[in-house]
C-alpha positions as CSV (number, residue, x, y, z in Angstrom):
1,M,-4.8,12.8,24.5
2,K,-4.1,14.8,21.1
3,N,-7.0,16.3,18.7
4,P,-9.5,15.0,21.6
5,E,-13.1,16.0,19.7
6,A,-11.9,13.7,16.7
7,V,-11.4,10.5,19.1
8,E,-14.6,11.3,21.0
9,R,-16.3,10.9,17.2
10,M,-14.7,7.5,16.6
11,L,-15.4,6.3,20.0
12,A,-19.4,7.6,19.4
13,D,-19.1,5.8,16.3
14,H,-17.9,2.6,17.7
15,A,-20.3,2.4,19.9
16,L,-23.3,2.7,17.2
17,I,-21.9,-0.2,14.8
18,G,-19.4,-2.1,17.4
19,A,-22.1,-4.5,17.9
20,S,-22.8,-5.2,14.1
21,L,-19.2,-5.6,12.7
22,P,-18.3,-8.7,11.6
23,G,-17.0,-11.5,14.3
24,A,-18.4,-9.2,17.0
25,G,-19.6,-12.6,18.6
26,L,-16.1,-13.9,18.5
27,P,-14.6,-13.7,21.8
28,W,-11.3,-13.2,21.1
29,L,-11.5,-11.0,18.1
30,A,-14.0,-8.8,20.9
31,R,-10.9,-8.5,23.0
32,E,-8.2,-7.4,20.4
33,R,-11.1,-4.8,19.1
34,E,-11.5,-3.6,22.7
35,A,-7.9,-3.4,23.5
36,A,-7.2,-1.5,20.5
37,L,-9.7,0.9,21.2
38,A,-8.2,1.5,24.6
39,R,-4.8,1.9,23.4
40,F,-6.2,4.7,20.5
41,A,-8.0,6.5,23.0
42,V,-5.1,7.3,25.3
43,S,-3.0,8.2,22.0
44,G,-5.1,10.0,20.1
45,F,-4.3,10.4,16.4
46,P,-0.8,11.7,15.5
47,T,0.5,14.6,15.1
48,T,3.5,16.2,13.4
49,H,5.5,16.3,16.9
50,D,5.3,12.8,16.7
51,E,8.6,11.3,15.0
52,D,7.2,9.1,12.3
53,W,4.3,12.0,11.6
54,K,7.1,14.7,11.6
55,Y,6.1,16.0,7.9
56,T,2.8,14.6,7.3
57,S,-0.1,16.3,9.0
58,V,-3.4,14.6,9.5
59,A,-5.0,17.8,10.4
60,P,-7.1,17.6,6.7
61,I,-8.4,14.1,7.8
62,L,-9.9,15.0,11.0
63,R,-11.5,18.3,9.6
64,Q,-13.6,16.3,7.4
65,A,-16.9,14.9,9.2
66,L,-16.7,11.4,8.4
67,V,-18.9,8.4,9.7
68,A,-16.7,5.5,10.7
69,G,-18.3,1.9,8.8
70,A,-18.5,0.4,5.9
71,G,-20.7,2.2,3.5
72,V,-24.1,0.4,1.5
73,G,-22.1,0.0,-1.8
74,D,-23.6,1.4,-4.7
75,A,-23.2,-1.6,-7.4
76,D,-24.0,0.4,-10.7
77,A,-21.5,3.5,-9.8
78,A,-18.8,0.6,-9.2
79,A,-19.7,-1.0,-12.2
80,G,-18.9,2.0,-14.0
81,L,-15.6,2.6,-12.1
82,I,-14.7,-0.6,-13.4
83,D,-15.2,0.7,-17.0
84,A,-13.8,3.6,-16.8
85,L,-10.4,2.1,-15.1
86,Q,-10.2,-0.4,-18.4
87,L,-9.7,-3.5,-16.2
88,E,-9.9,-6.7,-17.6
89,P,-11.7,-9.4,-15.5
90,Q,-11.2,-12.2,-17.6
91,T,-8.0,-12.1,-16.8
92,G,-6.7,-13.5,-13.2
93,H,-8.7,-14.0,-10.2
94,W,-10.7,-11.2,-9.3
95,L,-12.7,-9.9,-6.2
96,V,-13.8,-6.8,-5.5
97,F,-15.0,-4.2,-2.7
98,V,-17.4,-1.7,-2.9
99,D,-17.3,0.7,0.0
100,G,-15.5,-1.6,1.9
101,R,-17.7,-4.6,1.3
102,H,-17.3,-7.7,-1.0
103,A,-19.2,-7.5,-3.7
104,P,-19.8,-11.0,-5.2
105,Q,-21.9,-9.9,-8.2
106,L,-18.8,-8.0,-9.5
107,S,-16.1,-10.7,-8.6
108,S,-14.8,-13.4,-10.7
109,L,-13.0,-16.3,-9.5
110,K,-11.6,-18.9,-11.5
111,P,-11.0,-22.6,-9.9
112,L,-8.5,-22.6,-7.8
113,P,-6.0,-25.3,-6.6
114,A,-6.5,-27.9,-3.9
115,G,-6.8,-26.6,-0.5
116,V,-6.4,-22.5,-1.4
117,V,-9.1,-20.3,0.2
118,L,-10.1,-17.2,-1.6
119,G,-12.9,-14.5,-0.5
120,S,-13.9,-12.2,2.0
121,L,-12.7,-11.6,5.4
122,A,-16.2,-11.0,6.9
123,R,-16.8,-14.6,5.4
124,A,-14.2,-16.5,6.7
125,L,-14.5,-14.6,10.2
126,E,-17.7,-16.5,9.9
127,Q,-16.9,-19.8,8.9
128,E,-13.3,-20.7,9.8
129,P,-12.4,-18.5,12.9
130,T,-9.9,-20.6,14.3
131,Q,-7.9,-20.0,11.3
132,L,-7.7,-16.4,11.4
133,A,-7.4,-16.1,15.1
134,P,-3.7,-16.7,15.2
135,H,-3.1,-13.8,13.0
136,L,-5.4,-11.1,13.0
137,P,-4.6,-9.5,16.4
138,A,-0.7,-10.0,15.5
139,L,-1.1,-6.4,14.5
140,A,-1.9,-4.8,17.5
141,G,-0.1,-2.0,19.0
142,Q,1.8,-1.3,16.0
143,T,0.4,2.2,14.7
144,V,-2.5,4.2,15.7
145,F,-4.3,3.9,12.3
146,G,-3.8,0.2,12.8
147,D,-5.3,0.3,16.1
148,L,-8.5,2.0,14.2
149,N,-8.4,-0.6,11.5
150,T,-8.3,-3.6,14.2
151,A,-11.5,-1.7,16.2
152,F,-13.4,-1.0,13.1
153,M,-12.4,-3.5,9.9
154,A,-15.5,-4.9,8.1
155,D,-14.2,-7.0,5.4
156,G,-11.1,-7.3,3.2
157,A,-9.8,-10.2,1.4
158,Y,-8.6,-13.8,2.5
159,L,-6.1,-15.5,0.8
160,Y,-5.2,-19.0,2.6
161,L,-2.6,-21.2,0.5
162,P,-1.6,-24.6,2.1
163,D,1.7,-26.2,1.7
164,G,3.2,-26.4,-1.7
165,A,-0.1,-24.5,-3.7
166,E,0.8,-22.4,-6.5
167,V,-1.7,-20.4,-8.1
168,E,-0.4,-19.2,-11.5
169,E,-2.4,-16.3,-12.5
170,P,-2.7,-13.2,-10.3
171,V,-5.2,-12.5,-7.4
172,H,-6.9,-9.1,-8.2
173,L,-8.3,-7.6,-5.0
174,L,-10.1,-4.3,-6.4
175,F,-11.6,-1.6,-3.7
176,L,-14.0,1.2,-5.1
177,T,-15.2,3.6,-3.1
178,T,-18.1,5.4,-4.4
179,Q,-19.2,7.4,-1.7
180,S,-18.6,10.7,0.0
181,G,-18.1,11.3,4.3
182,V,-17.4,7.6,4.9
183,A,-14.3,6.2,7.0
184,L,-13.7,3.0,5.6
185,H,-11.4,0.3,7.4
186,S,-10.6,-2.7,5.4
187,R,-8.6,-5.6,6.5
188,N,-6.5,-7.9,4.2
189,L,-5.0,-11.2,5.4
190,L,-2.7,-13.3,3.1
191,I,-1.2,-16.5,4.5
192,A,1.1,-18.4,2.2
193,G,2.1,-22.1,3.6
194,A,5.4,-23.7,3.1
195,G,6.3,-23.8,-0.7
196,A,3.1,-21.7,-1.5
197,R,3.6,-19.4,-4.2
198,A,1.0,-16.1,-5.5
199,T,0.8,-12.8,-6.9
200,V,-1.8,-10.5,-5.4
201,I,-2.4,-7.1,-7.1
202,E,-4.3,-4.8,-4.3
203,H,-6.2,-1.9,-6.4
204,H,-7.4,1.2,-4.9
205,A,-10.0,3.7,-6.3
206,G,-12.7,6.2,-6.0
207,A,-15.6,8.0,-7.9
208,A,-14.5,11.3,-8.9
209,G,-14.7,14.1,-6.2
210,A,-15.7,11.8,-3.7
211,V,-14.1,12.8,0.1
212,Y,-13.5,9.7,2.3
213,L,-11.0,7.8,4.4
214,H,-10.0,4.7,3.3
215,N,-7.7,3.0,6.3
216,V,-6.1,-0.3,4.8
217,V,-4.2,-3.2,6.5
218,T,-2.8,-5.7,4.7
219,Q,-1.3,-8.6,6.6
220,I,1.3,-11.4,4.7
221,I,2.3,-14.2,6.6
222,L,5.0,-16.4,4.4
223,A,6.2,-19.7,5.7
224,E,9.4,-21.6,4.6
225,N,10.7,-21.1,1.2
226,A,7.0,-19.2,0.4
227,A,7.0,-16.7,-2.3
228,I,4.3,-13.6,-2.2
229,G,4.4,-11.1,-4.8
230,H,2.5,-8.1,-3.8
231,Y,1.5,-5.1,-6.3
232,K,-0.2,-2.0,-4.6
233,L,-2.1,0.9,-7.1
234,Q,-3.6,3.4,-5.8
235,Q,-5.7,5.4,-7.9
236,E,-7.8,6.7,-4.8
237,S,-10.0,10.4,-6.0
238,A,-8.1,13.7,-5.8
239,Q,-10.4,14.5,-2.5
240,A,-9.6,11.2,-0.7
241,F,-7.4,10.2,1.9
242,H,-5.3,6.9,1.6
243,V,-4.0,5.5,5.2
244,A,-2.8,2.1,4.8
245,G,-0.2,-0.6,6.4
246,I,1.5,-3.5,4.4
247,H,3.0,-6.1,7.4
248,A,4.9,-9.1,6.3
249,S,6.5,-11.5,8.3
250,Q,9.1,-13.9,6.7
251,Q,10.2,-17.5,7.4
252,R,13.1,-19.2,6.4
253,G,13.9,-18.9,3.0
254,S,11.0,-17.1,1.8
255,R,10.9,-14.1,-0.7
256,F,8.7,-11.1,-0.5
257,E,8.2,-8.7,-3.2
258,S,6.6,-5.3,-2.5
259,H,5.8,-2.7,-5.6
260,S,3.6,0.4,-4.1
261,I,2.4,2.7,-7.1
262,S,1.1,5.9,-5.4
263,L,-1.2,8.0,-8.0
264,G,-4.3,9.5,-6.2
265,A,-5.9,10.9,-3.1
266,Q,-5.3,14.4,-1.8
267,L,-3.2,12.7,1.3
268,A,-1.6,9.2,1.3
269,R,0.6,7.7,3.5
270,N,2.2,3.8,3.2
271,D,4.0,2.1,5.8
272,I,5.7,-1.2,4.5
273,A,7.5,-3.1,6.7
274,T,8.8,-6.9,6.3
275,V,10.6,-8.9,9.4
276,F,12.7,-11.9,8.3
277,Q,12.2,-14.8,11.3
278,A,14.7,-17.0,9.9
279,E,17.7,-16.9,7.6
280,G,17.9,-17.1,3.9
281,C,14.8,-14.4,3.6
282,D,15.3,-12.4,0.6
283,A,12.5,-9.1,0.2
284,T,12.5,-6.7,-2.6
285,L,10.9,-3.3,-1.8
286,N,9.9,-1.0,-5.1
287,G,7.5,2.0,-5.2
288,L,7.0,5.2,-7.4
289,Y,5.1,8.4,-6.3
290,L,3.7,11.3,-8.6
291,A,2.7,13.8,-6.5
292,A,1.4,17.6,-8.1
293,D,-2.1,20.1,-6.9
294,G,-0.9,20.2,-3.5
295,Q,-0.9,16.3,-3.1
296,H,0.7,14.7,0.2
297,V,2.0,11.4,-0.2
298,D,4.2,9.3,2.4
299,H,5.9,6.3,2.2
300,H,7.7,4.9,5.5
301,T,9.3,1.5,4.9
302,L,11.0,-0.9,7.2
303,V,12.8,-4.0,6.4
304,D,14.4,-5.6,9.8
305,H,16.9,-8.0,9.4
306,A,16.2,-9.9,12.7
307,A,18.3,-13.3,11.1
308,P,21.4,-13.9,9.2
309,A,21.9,-14.7,5.5
310,G,19.0,-12.4,4.2
311,S,18.6,-10.0,1.4
312,S,16.9,-6.9,0.9
313,R,16.7,-4.3,-2.2
314,E,14.8,-1.0,-1.9
315,Y,14.1,1.0,-5.1
316,Y,11.7,3.9,-4.6
317,R,11.4,6.9,-6.8
318,G,9.0,10.4,-7.0
319,V,8.1,12.6,-9.6
320,L,7.0,16.0,-7.8
321,D,5.1,18.8,-9.6
322,G,3.4,22.1,-9.1
323,A,2.6,22.0,-4.9
324,G,3.4,18.5,-4.7
325,R,5.2,17.2,-1.4
326,A,6.7,13.9,-0.9
327,V,7.7,11.9,2.1
328,F,10.3,9.0,2.1
329,N,11.2,7.5,5.4
330,G,13.3,4.2,4.5
331,K,14.8,2.2,7.6
332,V,16.8,-1.0,7.3
333,I,17.8,-2.3,10.8
334,V,20.1,-5.5,11.0
335,R,20.0,-7.0,14.4
336,P,22.7,-8.5,16.8
337,G,23.6,-11.9,15.0
338,A,22.3,-11.1,12.0
339,Q,25.2,-12.1,10.0
340,K,26.0,-12.1,6.3
341,T,23.3,-9.5,5.7
342,N,23.1,-7.9,2.5
343,A,21.0,-4.8,2.0
344,Q,20.4,-2.1,-0.5
345,Q,18.4,1.0,-0.2
346,S,18.1,3.9,-2.8
347,N,15.5,6.6,-3.3
348,H,15.6,9.3,-6.3
349,N,13.4,12.3,-6.9
350,L,12.6,14.9,-9.6
351,L,11.0,18.0,-8.8
352,L,9.6,19.7,-11.7
353,S,8.8,23.2,-10.4
354,R,9.7,25.6,-7.6
355,D,7.1,24.5,-5.2
356,A,7.1,21.0,-5.4
357,E,8.9,19.7,-1.8
358,I,10.7,16.1,-0.5
359,D,11.8,14.9,2.9
360,T,13.9,12.0,2.5
361,K,15.3,9.9,5.2
362,P,16.8,6.8,4.6
363,Q,18.3,5.0,7.6
364,L,20.5,1.8,8.5
365,E,20.8,0.4,11.9
366,I,23.6,-1.7,12.2
367,Y,24.2,-4.1,15.1
368,A,26.2,-7.0,13.1
369,D,30.0,-6.5,11.9
370,D,29.6,-8.9,9.0
371,V,27.4,-7.3,6.2
372,Q,27.0,-5.7,3.1
373,C,24.6,-2.5,3.6
374,T,24.5,0.2,1.5
375,H,21.6,3.1,1.3
376,G,21.3,6.6,-0.7
377,A,19.2,9.6,-1.7
378,T,18.5,12.0,-4.5
379,V,16.9,15.2,-4.9
380,G,17.3,16.8,-8.4
381,Q,15.5,18.6,-11.3
382,I,15.9,17.7,-15.1
383,D,19.4,17.2,-16.2
384,E,19.9,20.3,-18.6
385,Q,22.8,18.6,-20.4
386,Q,20.2,15.7,-21.3
387,R,17.7,18.4,-22.2
388,F,19.6,19.5,-24.5
389,Y,21.0,17.0,-26.4
390,L,17.4,16.0,-26.9
391,R,16.6,19.4,-28.4
392,S,20.2,19.4,-30.4
393,R,18.4,16.3,-32.2
394,G,15.5,18.4,-33.1
395,I,13.0,17.2,-30.5
396,D,10.6,20.0,-28.9
397,D,11.3,21.5,-25.6
398,A,7.9,19.7,-24.1
399,V,8.7,16.5,-25.6
400,A,12.3,16.6,-24.9
401,Q,10.6,17.2,-21.0
402,A,8.3,14.4,-20.8
403,L,11.0,11.9,-22.4
404,L,12.8,12.3,-19.8
405,V,10.5,12.5,-16.7
406,H,8.8,9.1,-18.2
407,A,12.3,7.7,-18.5
408,F,12.7,8.2,-15.2
409,A,9.6,7.1,-13.7
410,H,9.7,3.9,-16.3
411,D,12.9,2.8,-14.4
412,V,10.4,1.4,-11.5
413,V,7.6,0.6,-13.7
414,E,9.9,-2.3,-16.0
415,R,10.3,-4.2,-12.4
416,I,6.7,-5.0,-12.5
417,G,6.8,-8.5,-12.9
418,V,3.0,-9.0,-14.3
419,P,3.1,-7.7,-18.1
420,S,-0.7,-7.0,-17.9
421,L,0.1,-4.4,-14.9
422,R,2.8,-3.6,-16.6
423,Q,1.4,-2.1,-19.9
424,R,-1.5,-0.9,-17.8
425,L,0.9,1.5,-15.5
426,E,2.5,2.5,-18.7
427,R,-0.9,4.0,-20.0
428,I,-1.7,5.5,-16.8
429,L,1.9,7.3,-16.7
430,L,1.7,8.7,-20.4
431,A,-1.7,10.5,-19.1
432,R,-0.5,11.4,-15.9
433,L,3.1,12.6,-15.9
434,P,3.6,16.6,-17.1
435,Q,4.0,16.9,-20.6
436,A,3.5,13.5,-21.4
437,G,0.6,13.7,-24.0
438,H,3.0,15.1,-26.0
439,L,4.9,11.7,-26.6
440,G,2.0,10.4,-28.4
441,E,2.0,13.5,-30.9
442,T,6.0,11.9,-31.8
443,A,4.8,7.8,-32.4
């Protein structure tokens, strides 16, 4: 067992709260929780000796005395966070969670199409557990933090779309953490029936200065010809830890879009994977990460072409400043028999200081011969010729750099298909990117 003291703390926490977790009385879920906890007890937390964690150490998390379980939930503090984030709850459907628990008083749901279910996962476990039973155990054993999530999951979002259902306005899942010293384990389950369509925005934020761990798993199940656009915006507290898994399963002709924007947290890890279970699937994975002031952000992606005639595109960009560090590991697997596969992947990184660091590893594993697959990665600094060109036109050096950095990051932002979210990200970037404040002086 690795990190035995930290493991023992987690096992002790589970012994205290396990019986009070949602769904504790369901035999099938109790078995899954016990199995996940047993696997975790054997494996322990990952170390840098594990290949998938070679460049990311979880030691900073383990040094914190974090108490597992959902917090009490400070609705007043959460309301203040919502105001500070300048969210607009009057547009779309809003499901708000405070310190790991659904906050109905802060949520706002408009009328939904017939048969569509949107609400708290904890509530769904009470009211319709048979609908969840085939799906929640599907994650078992995939990752250490996934096992922890299964063992401790308390709440999250549940979205069910029956065949042919279409939710026109975006579904916003807002997770706010107001407390320090907690380890929260949220689980989201999104199920789209045949031909169903929806756009989901998953947004994570925390109170300034709060130290906590948010371990999140989002499962996305797409039936034949279903389409889900999933947008994730991570703005956790600068002292927080964010570990997340997004796991999609696609059937024939389905379309999945993942857009991951990682801006906050002291340490952030995102595992994003989709599996093509039948032919004709399509997936797009886009991402943007900013790291500065000692932040560490890690993206591990996997597109598993397990069936023929599938298409995937992956486009990630990172901007690193100060002592910021990033990791990108993008794997594409083309299984035997997955002919007519078309897969594209690229990762581009911009380093703004001598202390910034990126470890990038694009991977292709191809076991079929009739395919079109490309991948590549770049790491560089501001193009001096472009900077010189702007300065020769009378633009100040700081503004020139701001323009170039903003253009580099904007290449991902402009791919966001939700106008209101795209505009919000533009405002965030103007405030967050180095020297970007100077752009306002040129307006």
